[in-house]
Backbone as a chain_set.jsonl record, in Angstrom:
{"seq": "MVFVYLKYITQLNTVISYLHTALERRFSLSLDISEIFKPLLVDRIIFNLINKGIVSEEDIEKNSNYCYLKPMSLRKVTQAFDEYLQKTVMHRQLHRKVSYRHLIRLECYKLVKDLLAEQEYQPFKLWW", "coords": {"N": [[-18.9, -1.711, 38.687], [-16.093, -1.964, 38.836], [-15.987, -4.517, 39.885], [-16.503, -6.251, 37.72], [-14.09, -6.164, 36.243], [-12.315, -7.271, 38.105], [-13.273, -9.872, 38.595], [-13.646, -11.121, 36.008], [-11.529, -10.467, 34.311], [-9.16, -10.644, 35.641], [-7.324, -12.803, 37.894], [-8.067, -12.423, 40.428], [-9.546, -12.754, 43.664], [-12.544, -11.524, 44.586], [-13.596, -11.196, 47.127], [-11.557, -11.101, 48.95], [-9.63, -8.784, 50.553], [-7.689, -5.718, 51.135], [-8.2, -3.368, 52.593], [-10.989, -3.163, 53.255], [-13.428, -4.946, 55.216], [-13.58, -8.385, 54.799], [-16.294, -10.028, 53.606], [-18.607, -12.684, 53.0], [-20.5, -12.251, 50.937], [-19.813, -9.84, 49.854], [-18.08, -7.694, 47.753], [-15.222, -7.001, 48.541], [-12.606, -6.407, 47.682], [-13.09, -5.026, 45.312], [-14.162, -2.73, 46.413], [-11.878, -1.786, 47.665], [-10.224, -1.123, 45.447], [-11.806, 0.749, 44.212], [-11.557, 2.863, 45.973], [-9.055, 3.935, 45.336], [-9.509, 5.158, 42.888], [-11.585, 7.001, 43.325], [-11.103, 9.827, 43.874], [-10.117, 10.591, 41.374], [-12.053, 9.837, 39.464], [-14.872, 9.63, 40.438], [-15.33, 11.885, 42.13], [-14.737, 14.012, 40.397], [-16.647, 13.606, 38.369], [-19.098, 13.897, 39.76], [-18.9, 16.587, 40.732], [-18.792, 17.882, 38.276], [-21.309, 17.224, 37.128], [-23.021, 18.463, 38.936], [-22.158, 21.192, 38.847], [-22.746, 21.835, 36.197], [-25.442, 21.703, 36.265], [-26.787, 19.421, 35.632], [-27.493, 17.472, 37.448], [-29.371, 18.051, 40.292], [-30.653, 19.285, 43.434], [-33.306, 18.563, 43.346], [-33.26, 16.145, 42.129], [-32.9, 14.253, 43.963], [-34.157, 11.88, 46.188], [-35.467, 12.228, 49.308], [-35.544, 11.148, 52.697], [-36.07, 10.688, 56.193], [-34.324, 8.73, 56.953], [-32.769, 8.066, 54.769], [-31.199, 8.821, 51.613], [-31.55, 9.016, 48.283], [-30.768, 8.828, 44.781], [-33.079, 9.714, 42.256], [-34.628, 7.534, 39.854], [-34.331, 8.489, 37.098], [-32.32, 10.348, 37.376], [-30.288, 8.753, 38.32], [-29.731, 7.3, 36.02], [-28.614, 9.349, 34.476], [-26.268, 9.92, 35.945], [-24.977, 7.411, 35.773], [-24.63, 7.217, 33.016], [-22.912, 9.411, 32.57], [-20.724, 8.53, 34.05], [-19.967, 6.219, 32.618], [-19.276, 7.412, 30.139], [-17.121, 8.986, 31.007], [-15.29, 7.037, 31.739], [-14.439, 6.235, 29.284], [-12.779, 8.216, 28.356], [-9.432, 9.239, 27.545], [-5.981, 9.113, 28.574], [-2.487, 9.957, 28.292], [-0.375, 7.352, 28.882], [2.304, 7.062, 31.076], [4.194, 5.035, 31.244], [3.542, 3.117, 29.318], [3.55, 4.602, 27.095], [1.454, 5.409, 25.394], [-1.947, 6.282, 24.638], [-4.411, 5.553, 27.065], [-7.564, 4.408, 28.285], [-9.57, 5.51, 31.084], [-10.917, 3.358, 32.083], [-9.249, 1.307, 31.301], [-7.056, 1.922, 32.886], [-7.947, 1.187, 35.408], [-8.07, -1.594, 35.073], [-5.357, -2.105, 34.652], [-4.358, -1.504, 37.179], [-5.463, -3.616, 38.62], [-3.99, -5.699, 37.489], [-1.495, -5.034, 38.485], [-1.864, -5.696, 41.169], [-2.138, -8.428, 41.002], [0.438, -9.174, 40.116], [1.874, -8.422, 42.374], [0.819, -10.172, 44.275], [1.724, -12.598, 43.245], [4.359, -12.324, 43.7], [5.977, -11.16, 41.784], [6.409, -8.512, 41.26], [6.693, -5.707, 43.297], [3.895, -4.075, 44.647], [3.005, -0.88, 43.629], [1.236, 1.823, 44.445], [-1.355, 3.495, 42.521], [-0.724, 6.648, 41.145], [-1.537, 9.953, 40.288], [-0.241, 11.395, 37.325], [-0.522, 13.469, 35.638]], "CA": [[-18.082, -1.708, 37.48], [-14.79, -2.535, 39.146], [-16.203, -5.93, 40.097], [-16.374, -6.925, 36.421], [-12.695, -6.295, 35.922], [-11.653, -8.165, 39.029], [-13.726, -11.243, 38.462], [-13.596, -11.703, 34.71], [-10.32, -10.196, 33.561], [-7.99, -11.033, 36.453], [-7.49, -14.012, 38.706], [-8.255, -11.948, 41.782], [-10.748, -13.114, 44.384], [-13.135, -10.237, 44.948], [-13.981, -11.125, 48.534], [-10.348, -10.921, 49.76], [-9.207, -7.359, 50.365], [-6.669, -5.148, 52.033], [-8.747, -2.303, 53.398], [-12.363, -3.434, 53.739], [-13.688, -6.246, 55.869], [-13.996, -9.431, 53.853], [-17.529, -10.707, 53.902], [-18.875, -13.693, 51.987], [-21.283, -11.731, 49.786], [-19.415, -8.461, 49.581], [-16.91, -7.627, 46.913], [-14.41, -6.064, 49.282], [-11.48, -5.963, 46.845], [-13.63, -4.003, 44.423], [-14.246, -1.486, 47.17], [-10.492, -1.279, 47.829], [-9.744, -0.533, 44.194], [-12.588, 1.944, 43.967], [-10.977, 3.939, 46.825], [-7.938, 4.503, 44.574], [-9.994, 5.967, 41.774], [-12.645, 7.91, 43.671], [-10.782, 11.237, 43.62], [-9.907, 10.832, 39.95], [-13.275, 9.63, 38.672], [-16.167, 9.921, 41.025], [-15.423, 13.295, 42.596], [-14.76, 14.891, 39.209], [-17.945, 13.437, 37.717], [-20.164, 14.492, 40.6], [-18.804, 18.025, 40.69], [-19.097, 18.306, 36.912], [-22.749, 17.142, 36.928], [-23.665, 19.501, 39.783], [-21.808, 22.506, 38.311], [-23.436, 22.047, 34.918], [-26.877, 21.676, 36.5], [-27.353, 18.167, 35.11], [-28.054, 16.896, 38.642], [-29.598, 19.066, 41.293], [-31.29, 18.827, 44.692], [-34.582, 17.954, 42.971], [-33.013, 14.769, 41.621], [-32.617, 13.393, 45.168], [-35.29, 11.49, 47.002], [-35.008, 12.299, 50.702], [-36.352, 10.666, 53.806], [-35.308, 10.901, 57.448], [-33.317, 7.667, 57.144], [-31.975, 7.789, 53.57], [-31.131, 9.838, 50.576], [-31.279, 8.306, 47.052], [-31.011, 9.494, 43.479], [-34.259, 9.247, 41.556], [-34.195, 6.666, 38.738], [-33.869, 9.234, 35.932], [-31.044, 10.966, 37.729], [-29.313, 7.656, 38.417], [-29.34, 7.065, 34.647], [-27.736, 10.447, 34.081], [-24.988, 9.712, 36.579], [-24.378, 6.208, 35.215], [-24.187, 7.543, 31.646], [-21.74, 10.285, 32.708], [-19.624, 7.693, 34.504], [-19.515, 5.377, 31.479], [-18.577, 8.272, 29.212], [-15.83, 9.43, 31.587], [-14.386, 5.862, 31.69], [-13.919, 6.111, 27.91], [-11.764, 9.241, 28.11], [-8.078, 8.654, 27.522], [-4.815, 9.906, 29.011], [-1.231, 9.373, 27.864], [0.258, 6.535, 29.955], [3.746, 7.412, 31.092], [5.072, 3.855, 31.021], [3.136, 2.412, 28.084], [3.792, 5.565, 25.996], [0.298, 5.422, 24.524], [-3.177, 6.69, 25.34], [-5.254, 4.491, 27.623], [-8.826, 4.912, 28.875], [-9.661, 5.357, 32.542], [-11.357, 1.968, 32.293], [-8.051, 0.466, 31.184], [-6.233, 2.203, 34.05], [-8.471, 0.323, 36.5], [-7.641, -2.96, 34.795], [-3.887, -2.148, 34.899], [-4.203, -1.509, 38.618], [-5.741, -4.991, 39.042], [-2.843, -6.512, 37.093], [-0.399, -4.761, 39.432], [-2.13, -6.418, 42.369], [-1.835, -9.853, 40.695], [1.903, -9.316, 40.115], [2.327, -8.367, 43.762], [0.454, -11.426, 44.953], [2.583, -13.654, 42.739], [5.71, -11.961, 44.061], [6.742, -10.801, 40.578], [6.721, -7.11, 41.338], [6.082, -5.071, 44.473], [2.785, -3.184, 44.321], [3.161, 0.551, 43.771], [-0.123, 2.386, 44.234], [-1.594, 4.442, 41.454], [-0.577, 8.102, 41.433], [-1.753, 10.831, 39.149], [0.956, 11.945, 36.759], [-0.854, 14.558, 34.713]], "C": [[-16.706, -2.354, 37.741], [-14.882, -4.043, 39.334], [-15.999, -6.726, 38.802], [-14.942, -7.156, 36.075], [-11.986, -7.296, 36.81], [-12.02, -9.64, 38.784], [-13.446, -11.876, 37.101], [-12.281, -11.489, 33.939], [-9.059, -10.561, 34.334], [-8.329, -12.295, 37.248], [-7.775, -13.649, 40.159], [-9.572, -12.428, 42.369], [-11.331, -11.851, 44.977], [-13.516, -10.098, 46.397], [-12.767, -10.922, 49.454], [-9.827, -9.531, 49.486], [-8.163, -6.961, 51.347], [-7.259, -4.174, 52.997], [-10.094, -2.614, 54.024], [-12.471, -4.818, 54.321], [-14.205, -7.233, 54.832], [-15.256, -10.127, 54.377], [-17.877, -11.63, 52.735], [-19.571, -13.116, 50.75], [-20.957, -10.298, 49.452], [-18.125, -8.458, 48.801], [-15.919, -6.593, 47.463], [-13.194, -5.557, 48.499], [-11.915, -4.889, 45.845], [-13.727, -2.674, 45.11], [-12.886, -0.917, 47.404], [-10.019, -0.563, 46.599], [-10.532, 0.748, 43.884], [-12.087, 3.114, 44.803], [-9.824, 4.652, 46.082], [-8.425, 5.516, 43.562], [-11.112, 6.965, 42.099], [-12.254, 9.387, 43.427], [-10.65, 11.574, 42.121], [-11.203, 10.75, 39.162], [-14.506, 10.163, 39.303], [-16.319, 11.387, 41.457], [-15.537, 14.218, 41.394], [-16.138, 14.8, 38.49], [-19.053, 14.102, 38.463], [-20.1, 16.0, 40.53], [-19.18, 18.588, 39.331], [-20.651, 18.28, 36.693], [-23.5, 18.191, 37.753], [-23.416, 20.886, 39.202], [-22.491, 22.836, 37.021], [-24.963, 22.012, 35.083], [-27.562, 20.427, 35.99], [-28.055, 17.398, 36.259], [-28.184, 17.985, 39.658], [-30.29, 18.465, 42.514], [-32.647, 18.146, 44.37], [-34.449, 16.526, 42.471], [-32.794, 13.78, 42.757], [-33.909, 13.145, 45.875], [-34.836, 11.418, 48.456], [-36.045, 11.743, 51.67], [-35.504, 10.898, 55.058], [-34.194, 9.897, 57.608], [-32.477, 7.419, 55.93], [-32.026, 8.943, 52.61], [-30.706, 9.096, 49.288], [-31.441, 9.183, 45.82], [-32.266, 8.886, 42.865], [-33.807, 8.451, 40.326], [-33.673, 7.385, 37.522], [-32.51, 9.868, 36.186], [-29.937, 9.912, 37.848], [-28.832, 7.29, 37.016], [-28.359, 8.127, 34.124], [-26.327, 10.258, 34.637], [-24.25, 8.531, 35.993], [-23.862, 6.475, 33.808], [-22.93, 8.424, 31.684], [-20.514, 9.478, 33.129], [-19.069, 6.836, 33.38], [-18.801, 6.23, 30.443], [-17.19, 8.719, 29.718], [-14.813, 8.276, 31.555], [-13.798, 5.671, 30.305], [-12.892, 7.165, 27.558], [-10.383, 8.647, 28.218], [-7.049, 9.672, 28.045], [-3.555, 9.197, 28.481], [-0.56, 8.663, 29.03], [1.741, 6.757, 29.929], [4.651, 6.241, 30.911], [4.768, 3.121, 29.743], [3.407, 3.315, 26.854], [2.679, 5.528, 24.932], [-0.932, 5.888, 25.344], [-3.929, 5.456, 25.813], [-6.483, 5.134, 28.252], [-8.709, 4.765, 30.416], [-10.05, 3.941, 32.887], [-10.148, 1.042, 32.243], [-7.106, 0.706, 32.355], [-6.657, 1.349, 35.251], [-7.993, -1.112, 36.291], [-6.103, -3.089, 35.046], [-3.586, -2.186, 36.417], [-4.484, -2.956, 39.174], [-4.562, -5.925, 38.677], [-1.643, -6.283, 38.022], [-0.614, -5.525, 40.737], [-1.787, -7.925, 42.16], [-0.322, -10.074, 40.731], [2.461, -9.276, 41.524], [2.021, -9.68, 44.493], [1.271, -12.633, 44.488], [4.052, -13.398, 42.989], [6.573, -11.681, 42.838], [7.228, -9.391, 40.652], [5.991, -6.489, 42.497], [5.028, -4.058, 44.013], [3.16, -1.76, 44.648], [1.824, 1.143, 43.472], [-0.205, 3.385, 43.123], [-1.417, 5.85, 41.95], [-0.825, 8.854, 40.166], [-0.433, 11.377, 38.638], [0.704, 13.094, 35.801], [-1.494, 15.715, 35.452]], "O": [[-16.234, -3.179, 36.959], [-13.953, -4.769, 38.981], [-15.368, -7.783, 38.825], [-14.59, -8.255, 35.646], [-11.159, -8.078, 36.342], [-11.157, -10.518, 38.774], [-13.053, -13.041, 37.034], [-11.967, -12.249, 33.022], [-8.003, -10.766, 33.736], [-9.465, -12.77, 37.259], [-7.721, -14.518, 41.029], [-10.585, -12.503, 41.674], [-10.684, -11.181, 45.781], [-13.743, -8.982, 46.864], [-12.943, -10.601, 50.629], [-9.61, -9.145, 48.337], [-7.788, -7.707, 52.251], [-6.844, -4.152, 54.156], [-10.305, -2.351, 55.208], [-11.72, -5.73, 53.975], [-15.143, -6.946, 54.089], [-15.258, -10.728, 55.452], [-17.476, -11.37, 51.601], [-19.232, -13.486, 49.625], [-21.761, -9.61, 48.823], [-17.175, -9.153, 49.162], [-15.788, -5.485, 46.943], [-12.803, -4.399, 48.645], [-11.166, -3.95, 45.576], [-13.435, -1.628, 44.532], [-12.712, 0.3, 47.357], [-9.453, 0.525, 46.707], [-9.977, 1.712, 43.356], [-12.189, 4.26, 44.366], [-9.668, 5.866, 46.213], [-7.841, 6.587, 43.395], [-11.54, 7.706, 41.214], [-13.033, 10.12, 42.818], [-11.01, 12.661, 41.669], [-11.411, 11.556, 38.255], [-15.138, 11.069, 38.761], [-17.329, 12.029, 41.169], [-16.371, 15.124, 41.393], [-16.696, 15.813, 38.069], [-19.873, 14.802, 37.87], [-21.12, 16.648, 40.295], [-19.81, 19.642, 39.24], [-21.211, 19.223, 36.134], [-24.506, 18.738, 37.3], [-24.35, 21.678, 39.073], [-22.792, 24.0, 36.761], [-25.691, 22.268, 34.124], [-28.791, 20.377, 35.923], [-29.085, 16.759, 36.046], [-27.252, 18.758, 39.882], [-30.48, 17.251, 42.589], [-33.061, 17.237, 45.089], [-35.433, 15.791, 42.405], [-32.532, 12.6, 42.52], [-34.676, 14.071, 46.139], [-33.939, 10.649, 48.799], [-37.253, 11.865, 51.466], [-34.335, 11.269, 54.957], [-33.22, 10.159, 58.313], [-31.534, 6.631, 56.007], [-32.783, 9.9, 52.773], [-29.584, 8.594, 49.228], [-32.179, 10.168, 45.84], [-32.482, 7.677, 42.951], [-32.711, 8.681, 39.814], [-32.67, 6.961, 36.947], [-31.658, 9.912, 35.299], [-28.783, 10.174, 37.507], [-27.65, 6.999, 36.831], [-27.402, 7.812, 33.418], [-25.333, 10.408, 33.927], [-23.048, 8.609, 35.737], [-22.78, 6.014, 33.444], [-21.994, 8.205, 30.915], [-19.409, 9.706, 32.637], [-17.855, 6.734, 33.206], [-17.783, 5.79, 29.908], [-16.231, 8.812, 28.952], [-13.619, 8.506, 31.366], [-12.766, 5.016, 30.157], [-12.194, 7.027, 26.554], [-10.186, 7.651, 28.913], [-7.229, 10.887, 27.963], [-3.565, 7.987, 28.254], [-0.219, 9.284, 30.037], [2.373, 6.655, 28.878], [5.786, 6.411, 30.465], [5.674, 2.55, 29.136], [3.48, 2.832, 25.724], [2.946, 5.606, 23.733], [-0.923, 5.875, 26.575], [-4.071, 4.467, 25.094], [-6.432, 6.28, 28.699], [-7.883, 4.019, 30.942], [-9.57, 3.381, 33.872], [-10.034, 0.11, 33.04], [-6.417, -0.222, 32.78], [-5.818, 0.858, 36.006], [-7.56, -1.768, 37.239], [-5.645, -4.091, 35.596], [-2.642, -2.848, 36.847], [-3.8, -3.418, 40.087], [-4.193, -6.811, 39.447], [-0.879, -7.205, 38.308], [0.357, -5.963, 41.354], [-1.224, -8.576, 43.04], [0.148, -11.052, 41.313], [3.404, -10.0, 41.846], [2.855, -10.215, 45.224], [1.481, -13.576, 45.25], [4.902, -14.167, 42.543], [7.776, -11.94, 42.857], [8.319, -9.076, 40.177], [4.794, -6.716, 42.671], [5.267, -3.28, 43.089], [3.572, -1.446, 45.765], [1.313, 0.992, 42.362], [0.778, 4.056, 42.812], [-1.89, 6.213, 43.027], [-0.382, 8.451, 39.09], [0.414, 11.783, 39.433], [1.645, 13.631, 35.216], [-1.842, 16.723, 34.838]]}, "num_chains": 1, "name": "protein.A"}
């Protein structure tokens, strides 16, 4: 999901990153930005799905070498993720509500400004 914002909405090159190793076919910058939002989005969604019983141990396909979500469970998680991205919070600088999806985009814009030496990058911090 983050890849879409980096490639099509910003001028950022997705294979150049700060934290992850840059590989030709790996979107390392997307992985960097996802690290910022994991505690805010992914952890909350996963715990919510488990606590409500929407996803359980039976939804996981296990083998000695891997552990995957079954296709139906993957749809549930993907749907919950998409719904969560649509939730809004009051942005402290814009003074209006923005979706979590828009927060990711704003973080990408902050990187662009830093790369263009317009404004020093300040990492995203929760304010609510």
